[in-house]
N, C-alpha and C positions, 0 to 999 in steps of 0.2 A: 494538587495545589493548581487552580484554574487562575489564568490571568485573563480570561475573556477574550482570547485570541483563538481562531481557529487554524488549525496545522494539517496541512496537507501533506502525503506521503508523496514523493516522488519515486516509482520503480522503475528501473530501467533494465528490461530483460529480452533478451530476443528470443528465447525459448518460450512459446505458450503453455508447455506442460509447468515448466519452472514458477512461470508467472502466476498460474491459476492456484499452484501449490504456496506461494507467498500469500496471496489473497485468500485462501482459505485459512492459511492459520494465523494471519492478522484477524481475521474474525473469529475463529476460535478463541483468540485470546481476547476476546473482547473489545479489540481496537476498533473504533466507528467513526475515526478521520477517515475522510475521503482521501482518494491516490489517484494519482496519474500514472499510466504508464506508457513508457516510451521502449520502441525496440530495438535502438540504438543511441550510443550517447556521441 
């Protein structure tokens, strides 16, 4: 169900390999939302 709003995903991960893995799996799941990565909280 779409409500016309764009939702961005915020990823907080300091490990580059883990961040890449999360992004890859989001794309494999066909999630097309944009996301922002932060290296620490």
